[in-house]
CHARMM-style PDB file with segment names, atoms N, HN, CA, C and O in Angstrom:
ATOM      1  N   UNK     1      28.659  -0.183  -8.696  1.00  0.00      PROA
ATOM      2  CA  UNK     1      27.723   0.335  -9.698  1.00  0.00      PROA
ATOM      3  C   UNK     1      27.415  -0.668 -10.657  1.00  0.00      PROA
ATOM      4  O   UNK     1      26.375  -0.613 -11.314  1.00  0.00      PROA
ATOM      5  N   UNK     2      28.148  -1.473 -10.767  1.00  0.00      PROA
ATOM      6  HN  UNK     2      28.993  -1.517 -10.233  1.00  0.00      PROA
ATOM      7  CA  UNK     2      27.881  -2.836 -11.859  1.00  0.00      PROA
ATOM      8  C   UNK     2      26.497  -3.246 -11.637  1.00  0.00      PROA
ATOM      9  O   UNK     2      25.717  -3.340 -12.585  1.00  0.00      PROA
ATOM     10  N   UNK     3      26.088  -3.542 -10.204  1.00  0.00      PROA
ATOM     11  HN  UNK     3      26.722  -3.466  -9.434  1.00  0.00      PROA
ATOM     12  CA  UNK     3      24.839  -4.200  -9.855  1.00  0.00      PROA
ATOM     13  C   UNK     3      23.609  -3.351 -10.125  1.00  0.00      PROA
ATOM     14  O   UNK     3      22.492  -3.819 -10.348  1.00  0.00      PROA
ATOM     15  N   UNK     4      23.934  -1.986 -10.082  1.00  0.00      PROA
ATOM     16  HN  UNK     4      24.842  -1.606  -9.901  1.00  0.00      PROA
ATOM     17  CA  UNK     4      22.925  -1.117 -10.343  1.00  0.00      PROA
ATOM     18  C   UNK     4      22.563  -1.211 -11.927  1.00  0.00      PROA
ATOM     19  O   UNK     4      21.413  -1.150 -12.360  1.00  0.00      PROA
ATOM     20  N   UNK     5      23.617  -1.353 -12.640  1.00  0.00      PROA
ATOM     21  HN  UNK     5      24.552  -1.403 -12.288  1.00  0.00      PROA
ATOM     22  CA  UNK     5      23.470  -1.389 -14.099  1.00  0.00      PROA
ATOM     23  C   UNK     5      22.943  -2.647 -14.675  1.00  0.00      PROA
ATOM     24  O   UNK     5      22.531  -2.665 -15.835  1.00  0.00      PROA
ATOM     25  N   UNK     6      22.936  -3.790 -13.857  1.00  0.00      PROA
ATOM     26  HN  UNK     6      23.271  -3.775 -12.914  1.00  0.00      PROA
ATOM     27  CA  UNK     6      22.258  -4.858 -14.183  1.00  0.00      PROA
ATOM     28  C   UNK     6      20.897  -5.184 -13.543  1.00  0.00      PROA
ATOM     29  O   UNK     6      20.408  -6.312 -13.481  1.00  0.00      PROA
ATOM     30  N   UNK     7      20.331  -4.008 -13.058  1.00  0.00      PROA
ATOM     31  HN  UNK     7      20.729  -3.091 -13.108  1.00  0.00      PROA
ATOM     32  CA  UNK     7      19.016  -4.011 -12.318  1.00  0.00      PROA
ATOM     33  C   UNK     7      18.869  -4.655 -11.143  1.00  0.00      PROA
ATOM     34  O   UNK     7      17.749  -5.080 -10.859  1.00  0.00      PROA
ATOM     35  N   UNK     8      19.917  -4.839 -10.281  1.00  0.00      PROA
ATOM     36  HN  UNK     8      20.827  -4.493 -10.511  1.00  0.00      PROA
ATOM     37  CA  UNK     8      19.892  -5.473  -8.929  1.00  0.00      PROA
ATOM     38  C   UNK     8      19.038  -4.623  -7.997  1.00  0.00      PROA
ATOM     39  O   UNK     8      19.494  -3.579  -7.530  1.00  0.00      PROA
ATOM     40  N   UNK     9      17.897  -5.018  -7.738  1.00  0.00      PROA
ATOM     41  HN  UNK     9      17.527  -5.865  -8.117  1.00  0.00      PROA
ATOM     42  CA  UNK     9      16.917  -4.267  -6.767  1.00  0.00      PROA
ATOM     43  C   UNK     9      17.580  -3.701  -5.435  1.00  0.00      PROA
ATOM     44  O   UNK     9      17.338  -2.586  -4.974  1.00  0.00      PROA
ATOM     45  N   UNK    10      18.472  -4.656  -4.873  1.00  0.00      PROA
ATOM     46  HN  UNK    10      18.669  -5.562  -5.248  1.00  0.00      PROA
ATOM     47  CA  UNK    10      19.003  -4.385  -3.513  1.00  0.00      PROA
ATOM     48  C   UNK    10      20.012  -3.238  -3.886  1.00  0.00      PROA
ATOM     49  O   UNK    10      20.006  -2.223  -3.190  1.00  0.00      PROA
ATOM     50  N   UNK    11      20.800  -3.335  -4.852  1.00  0.00      PROA
ATOM     51  HN  UNK    11      20.805  -4.160  -5.418  1.00  0.00      PROA
ATOM     52  CA  UNK    11      21.825  -2.200  -4.971  1.00  0.00      PROA
ATOM     53  C   UNK    11      21.152  -1.031  -5.474  1.00  0.00      PROA
ATOM     54  O   UNK    11      21.725   0.032  -5.239  1.00  0.00      PROA
ATOM     55  N   UNK    12      20.104  -0.983  -6.092  1.00  0.00      PROA
ATOM     56  HN  UNK    12      19.638  -1.847  -6.284  1.00  0.00      PROA
ATOM     57  CA  UNK    12      19.210   0.192  -6.571  1.00  0.00      PROA
ATOM     58  C   UNK    12      18.732   0.901  -5.289  1.00  0.00      PROA
ATOM     59  O   UNK    12      18.894   2.097  -5.043  1.00  0.00      PROA
ATOM     60  N   UNK    13      18.102  -0.032  -4.487  1.00  0.00      PROA
ATOM     61  HN  UNK    13      17.970  -1.003  -4.686  1.00  0.00      PROA
ATOM     62  CA  UNK    13      17.524   0.431  -3.144  1.00  0.00      PROA
ATOM     63  C   UNK    13      18.573   1.066  -2.360  1.00  0.00      PROA
ATOM     64  O   UNK    13      18.236   2.114  -1.809  1.00  0.00      PROA
ATOM     65  N   UNK    14      19.932   0.615  -2.163  1.00  0.00      PROA
ATOM     66  HN  UNK    14      20.206  -0.236  -2.611  1.00  0.00      PROA
ATOM     67  CA  UNK    14      20.783   1.009  -1.513  1.00  0.00      PROA
ATOM     68  C   UNK    14      21.327   2.471  -2.025  1.00  0.00      PROA
ATOM     69  O   UNK    14      21.728   3.346  -1.258  1.00  0.00      PROA
ATOM     70  N   UNK    15      21.277   2.571  -3.335  1.00  0.00      PROA
ATOM     71  HN  UNK    15      20.952   1.860  -3.958  1.00  0.00      PROA
ATOM     72  CA  UNK    15      21.668   3.926  -4.035  1.00  0.00      PROA
ATOM     73  C   UNK    15      20.663   4.805  -3.560  1.00  0.00      PROA
ATOM     74  O   UNK    15      21.062   5.929  -3.256  1.00  0.00      PROA
ATOM     75  N   UNK    16      19.416   4.558  -3.419  1.00  0.00      PROA
ATOM     76  HN  UNK    16      19.092   3.645  -3.666  1.00  0.00      PROA
ATOM     77  CA  UNK    16      18.426   5.538  -2.878  1.00  0.00      PROA
ATOM     78  C   UNK    16      18.537   5.918  -1.542  1.00  0.00      PROA
ATOM     79  O   UNK    16      18.265   7.042  -1.122  1.00  0.00      PROA
ATOM     80  N   UNK    17      19.002   4.824  -0.761  1.00  0.00      PROA
ATOM     81  HN  UNK    17      19.223   3.910  -1.103  1.00  0.00      PROA
ATOM     82  CA  UNK    17      19.161   5.331   0.677  1.00  0.00      PROA
ATOM     83  C   UNK    17      20.311   6.354   0.853  1.00  0.00      PROA
ATOM     84  O   UNK    17      20.277   7.259   1.687  1.00  0.00      PROA
ATOM     85  N   UNK    18      21.403   6.115  -0.068  1.00  0.00      PROA
ATOM     86  HN  UNK    18      21.431   5.380  -0.745  1.00  0.00      PROA
ATOM     87  CA  UNK    18      22.440   7.047   0.004  1.00  0.00      PROA
ATOM     88  C   UNK    18      22.152   8.397  -0.635  1.00  0.00      PROA
ATOM     89  O   UNK    18      22.686   9.433  -0.238  1.00  0.00      PROA
ATOM     90  N   UNK    19      21.314   8.346  -1.607  1.00  0.00      PROA
ATOM     91  HN  UNK    19      20.880   7.506  -1.930  1.00  0.00      PROA
ATOM     92  CA  UNK    19      20.972   9.949  -2.178  1.00  0.00      PROA
ATOM     93  C   UNK    19      20.059  10.289  -1.181  1.00  0.00      PROA
ATOM     94  O   UNK    19      20.251  11.481  -0.936  1.00  0.00      PROA
ATOM     95  N   UNK    20      18.964   9.751  -0.324  1.00  0.00      PROA
ATOM     96  HN  UNK    20      18.809   8.783  -0.523  1.00  0.00      PROA
ATOM     97  CA  UNK    20      18.187  10.327   0.618  1.00  0.00      PROA
ATOM     98  C   UNK    20      19.040  10.900   1.848  1.00  0.00      PROA
ATOM     99  O   UNK    20      18.726  11.926   2.452  1.00  0.00      PROA
ATOM    100  N   UNK    21      20.112  10.143   2.132  1.00  0.00      PROA
ATOM    101  HN  UNK    21      20.368   9.310   1.642  1.00  0.00      PROA
ATOM    102  CA  UNK    21      20.990  10.603   3.286  1.00  0.00      PROA
ATOM    103  C   UNK    21      21.802  12.018   2.898  1.00  0.00      PROA
ATOM    104  O   UNK    21      22.157  12.871   3.712  1.00  0.00      PROA
ATOM    105  N   UNK    22      21.987  12.047   1.576  1.00  0.00      PROA
ATOM    106  HN  UNK    22      21.699  11.354   0.915  1.00  0.00      PROA
ATOM    107  CA  UNK    22      22.785  13.143   1.004  1.00  0.00      PROA
ATOM    108  C   UNK    22      21.711  14.259   0.851  1.00  0.00      PROA
ATOM    109  O   UNK    22      22.185  15.368   0.606  1.00  0.00      PROA
ATOM    110  N   UNK    23      20.607  14.196   0.931  1.00  0.00      PROA
ATOM    111  HN  UNK    23      20.222  13.296   1.131  1.00  0.00      PROA
ATOM    112  CA  UNK    23      19.550  15.262   0.708  1.00  0.00      PROA
ATOM    113  C   UNK    23      19.134  15.318  -0.842  1.00  0.00      PROA
ATOM    114  O   UNK    23      18.574  16.323  -1.281  1.00  0.00      PROA
ATOM    115  N   UNK    24      19.414  14.241  -1.641  1.00  0.00      PROA
ATOM    116  HN  UNK    24      19.869  13.425  -1.284  1.00  0.00      PROA
ATOM    117  CA  UNK    24      19.023  14.216  -3.088  1.00  0.00      PROA
ATOM    118  C   UNK    24      17.783  13.352  -3.014  1.00  0.00      PROA
ATOM    119  O   UNK    24      17.837  12.148  -3.265  1.00  0.00      PROA
ATOM    120  N   UNK    25      16.558  14.028  -2.635  1.00  0.00      PROA
ATOM    121  HN  UNK    25      16.514  15.006  -2.431  1.00  0.00      PROA
ATOM    122  CA  UNK    25      15.203  13.458  -2.473  1.00  0.00      PROA
ATOM    123  C   UNK    25      14.823  12.869  -3.885  1.00  0.00      PROA
ATOM    124  O   UNK    25      14.448  11.708  -4.049  1.00  0.00      PROA
ATOM    125  N   UNK    26      14.970  13.836  -4.917  1.00  0.00      PROA
ATOM    126  HN  UNK    26      15.275  14.779  -4.784  1.00  0.00      PROA
ATOM    127  CA  UNK    26      14.383  13.312  -6.301  1.00  0.00      PROA
ATOM    128  C   UNK    26      14.866  12.187  -6.732  1.00  0.00      PROA
ATOM    129  O   UNK    26      14.107  11.331  -7.186  1.00  0.00      PROA
ATOM    130  N   UNK    27      16.291  11.987  -6.660  1.00  0.00      PROA
ATOM    131  HN  UNK    27      16.908  12.682  -6.291  1.00  0.00      PROA
ATOM    132  CA  UNK    27      17.130  10.731  -7.117  1.00  0.00      PROA
ATOM    133  C   UNK    27      16.693   9.541  -6.153  1.00  0.00      PROA
ATOM    134  O   UNK    27      16.434   8.427  -6.609  1.00  0.00      PROA
ATOM    135  N   UNK    28      16.632   9.815  -4.897  1.00  0.00      PROA
ATOM    136  HN  UNK    28      16.842  10.720  -4.527  1.00  0.00      PROA
ATOM    137  CA  UNK    28      16.199   8.632  -3.818  1.00  0.00      PROA
ATOM    138  C   UNK    28      14.887   8.163  -4.377  1.00  0.00      PROA
ATOM    139  O   UNK    28      14.773   6.955  -4.582  1.00  0.00      PROA
ATOM    140  N   UNK    29      13.833   9.000  -4.663  1.00  0.00      PROA
ATOM    141  HN  UNK    29      13.926   9.982  -4.496  1.00  0.00      PROA
ATOM    142  CA  UNK    29      12.703   8.761  -4.921  1.00  0.00      PROA
ATOM    143  C   UNK    29      12.620   7.816  -6.176  1.00  0.00      PROA
ATOM    144  O   UNK    29      11.897   6.821  -6.138  1.00  0.00      PROA
ATOM    145  N   UNK    30      13.295   8.103  -7.185  1.00  0.00      PROA
ATOM    146  HN  UNK    30      13.882   8.911  -7.216  1.00  0.00      PROA
ATOM    147  CA  UNK    30      13.525   7.532  -8.728  1.00  0.00      PROA
ATOM    148  C   UNK    30      14.157   5.998  -8.305  1.00  0.00      PROA
ATOM    149  O   UNK    30      13.765   4.960  -8.838  1.00  0.00      PROA
ATOM    150  N   UNK    31      15.052   6.048  -7.404  1.00  0.00      PROA
ATOM    151  HN  UNK    31      15.370   6.891  -6.971  1.00  0.00      PROA
ATOM    152  CA  UNK    31      15.682   4.676  -7.205  1.00  0.00      PROA
ATOM    153  C   UNK    31      14.827   3.707  -6.464  1.00  0.00      PROA
ATOM    154  O   UNK    31      14.707   2.518  -6.761  1.00  0.00      PROA
ATOM    155  N   UNK    32      14.225   4.337  -5.440  1.00  0.00      PROA
ATOM    156  HN  UNK    32      14.322   5.302  -5.199  1.00  0.00      PROA
ATOM    157  CA  UNK    32      13.333   3.397  -4.730  1.00  0.00      PROA
ATOM    158  C   UNK    32      12.081   2.931  -5.363  1.00  0.00      PROA
ATOM    159  O   UNK    32      11.481   1.916  -5.010  1.00  0.00      PROA
ATOM    160  N   UNK    33      11.667   3.829  -6.444  1.00  0.00      PROA
ATOM    161  HN  UNK    33      12.154   4.654  -6.731  1.00  0.00      PROA
ATOM    162  CA  UNK    33      10.643   3.420  -7.207  1.00  0.00      PROA
ATOM    163  C   UNK    33      11.138   2.198  -8.089  1.00  0.00      PROA
ATOM    164  O   UNK    33      10.473   1.163  -8.148  1.00  0.00      PROA
ATOM    165  N   UNK    34      12.208   2.344  -8.701  1.00  0.00      PROA
ATOM    166  HN  UNK    34      12.748   3.184  -8.653  1.00  0.00      PROA
ATOM    167  CA  UNK    34      12.684   1.285  -9.715  1.00  0.00      PROA
ATOM    168  C   UNK    34      13.014   0.136  -8.902  1.00  0.00      PROA
ATOM    169  O   UNK    34      12.733  -0.971  -9.360  1.00  0.00      PROA
ATOM    170  N   UNK    35      13.576   0.222  -7.749  1.00  0.00      PROA
ATOM    171  HN  UNK    35      13.805   1.122  -7.376  1.00  0.00      PROA
ATOM    172  CA  UNK    35      13.831  -1.016  -6.803  1.00  0.00      PROA
ATOM    173  C   UNK    35      12.509  -1.700  -6.367  1.00  0.00      PROA
ATOM    174  O   UNK    35      12.470  -2.927  -6.287  1.00  0.00      PROA
ATOM    175  N   UNK    36      11.527  -1.008  -6.110  1.00  0.00      PROA
ATOM    176  HN  UNK    36      11.558  -0.011  -6.174  1.00  0.00      PROA
ATOM    177  CA  UNK    36      10.207  -1.400  -5.863  1.00  0.00      PROA
ATOM    178  C   UNK    36       9.552  -2.191  -6.759  1.00  0.00      PROA
ATOM    179  O   UNK    36       8.999  -3.266  -6.525  1.00  0.00      PROA
ATOM    180  N   UNK    37       9.649  -1.532  -7.937  1.00  0.00      PROA
ATOM    181  HN  UNK    37      10.098  -0.658  -8.127  1.00  0.00      PROA
ATOM    182  CA  UNK    37       9.100  -2.247  -9.397  1.00  0.00      PROA
ATOM    183  C   UNK    37       9.774  -3.604  -9.455  1.00  0.00      PROA
ATOM    184  O   UNK    37       9.169  -4.600  -9.852  1.00  0.00      PROA
ATOM    185  N   UNK    38      10.922  -3.623  -9.090  1.00  0.00      PROA
ATOM    186  HN  UNK    38      11.412  -2.813  -8.768  1.00  0.00      PROA
ATOM    187  CA  UNK    38      11.806  -4.973  -9.235  1.00  0.00      PROA
ATOM    188  C   UNK    38      11.397  -5.856  -8.193  1.00  0.00      PROA
ATOM    189  O   UNK    38      11.638  -7.052  -8.355  1.00  0.00      PROA
ATOM    190  N   UNK    39      10.789  -5.461  -7.095  1.00  0.00      PROA
ATOM    191  HN  UNK    39      10.593  -4.489  -6.963  1.00  0.00      PROA
ATOM    192  CA  UNK    39      10.241  -6.243  -6.146  1.00  0.00      PROA
ATOM    193  C   UNK    39      10.972  -6.258  -4.701  1.00  0.00      PROA
ATOM    194  O   UNK    39      10.807  -7.189  -3.912  1.00  0.00      PROA
ATOM    195  N   UNK    40      11.752  -5.201  -4.442  1.00  0.00      PROA
ATOM    196  HN  UNK    40      11.887  -4.445  -5.082  1.00  0.00      PROA
ATOM    197  CA  UNK    40      12.274  -4.980  -3.218  1.00  0.00      PROA
ATOM    198  C   UNK    40      11.457  -4.353  -2.104  1.00  0.00      PROA
ATOM    199  O   UNK    40      11.132  -3.167  -2.154  1.00  0.00      PROA
ATOM    200  N   UNK    41      11.111  -5.189  -1.055  1.00  0.00      PROA
ATOM    201  HN  UNK    41      11.375  -6.152  -1.015  1.00  0.00      PROA
ATOM    202  CA  UNK    41      10.103  -4.852  -0.157  1.00  0.00      PROA
ATOM    203  C   UNK    41      10.721  -3.574   0.588  1.00  0.00      PROA
ATOM    204  O   UNK    41       9.883  -2.714   0.859  1.00  0.00      PROA
ATOM    205  N   UNK    42      12.029  -3.302   0.962  1.00  0.00      PROA
ATOM    206  HN  UNK    42      12.710  -4.000   0.741  1.00  0.00      PROA
ATOM    207  CA  UNK    42      12.434  -2.143   1.566  1.00  0.00      PROA
ATOM    208  C   UNK    42      12.289  -1.000   0.833  1.00  0.00      PROA
ATOM    209  O   UNK    42      12.207   0.101   1.375  1.00  0.00      PROA
ATOM    210  N   UNK    43      12.246  -1.176  -0.474  1.00  0.00      PROA
ATOM    211  HN  UNK    43      12.313  -2.071  -0.915  1.00  0.00      PROA
ATOM    212  CA  UNK    43      12.095   0.078  -1.320  1.00  0.00      PROA
ATOM    213  C   UNK    43      10.541   0.629  -1.330  1.00  0.00      PROA
ATOM    214  O   UNK    43      10.153   1.794  -1.415  1.00  0.00      PROA
ATOM    215  N   UNK    44       9.833  -0.501  -1.223  1.00  0.00      PROA
ATOM    216  HN  UNK    44      10.149  -1.447  -1.154  1.00  0.00      PROA
ATOM    217  CA  UNK    44       8.267  -0.071  -0.892  1.00  0.00      PROA
ATOM    218  C   UNK    44       8.096   0.811   0.337  1.00  0.00      PROA
ATOM    219  O   UNK    44       7.564   1.920   0.395  1.00  0.00      PROA
ATOM    220  N   UNK    45       8.689   0.054   1.362  1.00  0.00      PROA
ATOM    221  HN  UNK    45       9.121  -0.846   1.315  1.00  0.00      PROA
ATOM    222  CA  UNK    45       8.644   0.854   2.610  1.00  0.00      PROA
ATOM    223  C   UNK    45       9.280   2.372   2.622  1.00  0.00      PROA
ATOM    224  O   UNK    45       8.758   3.311   3.222  1.00  0.00      PROA
ATOM    225  N   UNK    46      10.343   2.441   1.953  1.00  0.00      PROA
ATOM    226  HN  UNK    46      10.767   1.678   1.465  1.00  0.00      PROA
ATOM    227  CA  UNK    46      10.972   3.744   1.775  1.00  0.00      PROA
ATOM    228  C   UNK    46      10.221   4.823   0.760  1.00  0.00      PROA
ATOM    229  O   UNK    46      10.329   6.048   0.815  1.00  0.00      PROA
ATOM    230  N   UNK    47       9.476   4.094  -0.129  1.00  0.00      PROA
ATOM    231  HN  UNK    47       9.388   3.099  -0.174  1.00  0.00      PROA
ATOM    232  CA  UNK    47       8.678   4.864  -1.016  1.00  0.00      PROA
ATOM    233  C   UNK    47       7.440   5.444  -0.087  1.00  0.00      PROA
ATOM    234  O   UNK    47       7.077   6.617  -0.167  1.00  0.00      PROA
ATOM    235  N   UNK    48       6.911   4.601   0.694  1.00  0.00      PROA
ATOM    236  HN  UNK    48       7.205   3.647   0.759  1.00  0.00      PROA
ATOM    237  CA  UNK    48       5.889   5.228   1.537  1.00  0.00      PROA
ATOM    238  C   UNK    48       6.295   6.329   2.432  1.00  0.00      PROA
ATOM    239  O   UNK    48       5.542   7.276   2.659  1.00  0.00      PROA
ATOM    240  N   UNK    49       7.554   6.210   2.980  1.00  0.00      PROA
ATOM    241  HN  UNK    49       8.165   5.440   2.795  1.00  0.00      PROA
ATOM    242  CA  UNK    49       8.223   7.292   3.660  1.00  0.00      PROA
ATOM    243  C   UNK    49       8.311   8.590   2.924  1.00  0.00      PROA
ATOM    244  O   UNK    49       7.908   9.613   3.477  1.00  0.00      PROA
ATOM    245  N   UNK    50       8.782   8.619   1.782  1.00  0.00      PROA
ATOM    246  HN  UNK    50       9.109   7.787   1.333  1.00  0.00      PROA
ATOM    247  CA  UNK    50       8.998   9.902   1.141  1.00  0.00      PROA
ATOM    248  C   UNK    50       7.686  10.463   0.670  1.00  0.00      PROA
ATOM    249  O   UNK    50       7.575  11.675   0.485  1.00  0.00      PROA
ATOM    250  N   UNK    51       6.615   9.574   0.452  1.00  0.00      PROA
ATOM    251  HN  UNK    51       6.705   8.590   0.602  1.00  0.00      PROA
ATOM    252  CA  UNK    51       5.289  10.148   0.205  1.00  0.00      PROA
ATOM    253  C   UNK    51       4.736  10.642   1.524  1.00  0.00      PROA
ATOM    254  O   UNK    51       3.970  11.605   1.557  1.00  0.00      PROA
ATOM    255  N   UNK    52       5.076  10.061   2.495  1.00  0.00      PROA
ATOM    256  HN  UNK    52       5.698   9.279   2.468  1.00  0.00      PROA
ATOM    257  CA  UNK    52       4.506  10.609   3.770  1.00  0.00      PROA
ATOM    258  C   UNK    52       5.165  11.965   4.137  1.00  0.00      PROA
ATOM    259  O   UNK    52       4.510  12.921   4.553  1.00  0.00      PROA
ATOM    260  N   UNK    53       6.483  11.980   3.955  1.00  0.00      PROA
ATOM    261  HN  UNK    53       7.015  11.204   3.616  1.00  0.00      PROA
ATOM    262  CA  UNK    53       7.194  13.168   4.397  1.00  0.00      PROA
ATOM    263  C   UNK    53       7.377  14.155   3.185  1.00  0.00      PROA
ATOM    264  O   UNK    53       7.949  15.225   3.390  1.00  0.00      PROA
ATOM    265  N   UNK    54       6.938  13.852   1.997  1.00  0.00      PROA
ATOM    266  HN  UNK    54       6.473  12.982   1.831  1.00  0.00      PROA
ATOM    267  CA  UNK    54       6.966  14.745   0.848  1.00  0.00      PROA
ATOM    268  C   UNK    54       8.355  15.072   0.382  1.00  0.00      PROA
ATOM    269  O   UNK    54       8.655  16.202  -0.003  1.00  0.00      PROA
ATOM    270  N   UNK    55       9.175  14.096   0.421  1.00  0.00      PROA
ATOM    271  HN  UNK    55       8.932  13.178   0.733  1.00  0.00      PROA
ATOM    272  CA  UNK    55      10.694  14.379   0.055  1.00  0.00      PROA
ATOM    273  C   UNK    55      10.828  13.899  -1.382  1.00  0.00      PROA
ATOM    274  O   UNK    55      10.847  12.712  -1.711  1.00  0.00      PROA
ATOM    275  N   UNK    56      10.912  14.854  -2.138  1.00  0.00      PROA
ATOM    276  HN  UNK    56      10.897  15.818  -1.871  1.00  0.00      PROA
ATOM    277  CA  UNK    56      11.080  14.605  -3.852  1.00  0.00      PROA
ATOM    278  C   UNK    56       9.900  14.471  -4.549  1.00  0.00      PROA
ATOM    279  O   UNK    56       9.894  14.461  -5.780  1.00  0.00      PROA
ATOM    280  N   UNK    57       8.799  14.355  -3.819  1.00  0.00      PROA
ATOM    281  HN  UNK    57       8.804  14.363  -2.819  1.00  0.00      PROA
ATOM    282  CA  UNK    57       7.383  14.017  -4.198  1.00  0.00      PROA
ATOM    283  C   UNK    57       6.401  15.084  -3.451  1.00  0.00      PROA
ATOM    284  O   UNK    57       6.700  15.671  -2.412  1.00  0.00      PROA
ATOM    285  N   UNK    58       5.322  15.213  -4.078  1.00  0.00      PROA
ATOM    286  HN  UNK    58       5.079  14.735  -4.922  1.00  0.00      PROA
ATOM    287  CA  UNK    58       4.231  15.863  -3.201  1.00  0.00      PROA
ATOM    288  C   UNK    58       3.632  14.827  -2.313  1.00  0.00      PROA
ATOM    289  O   UNK    58       3.379  13.686  -2.701  1.00  0.00      PROA
ATOM    290  N   UNK    59       3.403  15.295  -1.033  1.00  0.00      PROA
ATOM    291  HN  UNK    59       3.608  16.221  -0.718  1.00  0.00      PROA
ATOM    292  CA  UNK    59       2.756  14.546  -0.028  1.00  0.00      PROA
ATOM    293  C   UNK    59       1.456  13.814  -0.449  1.00  0.00      PROA
ATOM    294  O   UNK    59       0.573  14.426  -1.050  1.00  0.00      PROA
ATOM    295  N   UNK    60       1.340  12.470  -0.124  1.00  0.00      PROA
ATOM    296  HN  UNK    60       2.057  11.973   0.364  1.00  0.00      PROA
ATOM    297  CA  UNK    60       0.232  11.803  -0.694  1.00  0.00      PROA
ATOM    298  C   UNK    60      -0.155  10.743   0.389  1.00  0.00      PROA
ATOM    299  O   UNK    60       0.409   9.664   0.572  1.00  0.00      PROA
ATOM    300  N   UNK    61      -1.250  11.264   1.088  1.00  0.00      PROA
ATOM    301  HN  UNK    61      -1.708  12.141   0.939  1.00  0.00      PROA
ATOM    302  CA  UNK    61      -1.661  10.122   2.251  1.00  0.00      PROA
ATOM    303  C   UNK    61      -2.163   8.995   1.668  1.00  0.00      PROA
ATOM    304  O   UNK    61      -2.206   8.008   2.402  1.00  0.00      PROA
ATOM    305  N   UNK    62      -2.572   8.867   0.498  1.00  0.00      PROA
ATOM    306  HN  UNK    62      -2.537   9.669  -0.098  1.00  0.00      PROA
ATOM    307  CA  UNK    62      -3.180   7.559   0.007  1.00  0.00      PROA
ATOM    308  C   UNK    62      -1.970   6.725  -0.493  1.00  0.00      PROA
ATOM    309  O   UNK    62      -2.195   5.551  -0.785  1.00  0.00      PROA
ATOM    310  N   UNK    63      -0.755   7.193  -0.617  1.00  0.00      PROA
ATOM    311  HN  UNK    63      -0.572   8.147  -0.380  1.00  0.00      PROA
ATOM    312  CA  UNK    63       0.380   6.390  -1.018  1.00  0.00      PROA
ATOM    313  C   UNK    63       1.110   6.053   0.144  1.00  0.00      PROA
ATOM    314  O   UNK    63       1.967   5.177   0.025  1.00  0.00      PROA
ATOM    315  N   UNK    64       0.942   6.556   1.191  1.00  0.00      PROA
ATOM    316  HN  UNK    64       0.246   7.267   1.288  1.00  0.00      PROA
ATOM    317  CA  UNK    64       1.575   6.406   2.434  1.00  0.00      PROA
ATOM    318  C   UNK    64       1.893   4.963   2.797  1.00  0.00      PROA
ATOM    319  OT1 UNK    64       2.449   4.702   3.863  1.00  0.00      PROA
TER     320      UNK     64
END
């Protein structure tokens, strides 16, 4: 968790993956969003997936 605390985008993205696997879609979205803002390409992809599937957010075809 120390890497998350220092804003490591890969660690934040991985935390989002774990949250999504556990069904905590709102937390996953928040972690993906933060990691994407820090430049993580995988997080950008995962954000498009949660927008597509409406997991933790309202479905949004424009943000897919």
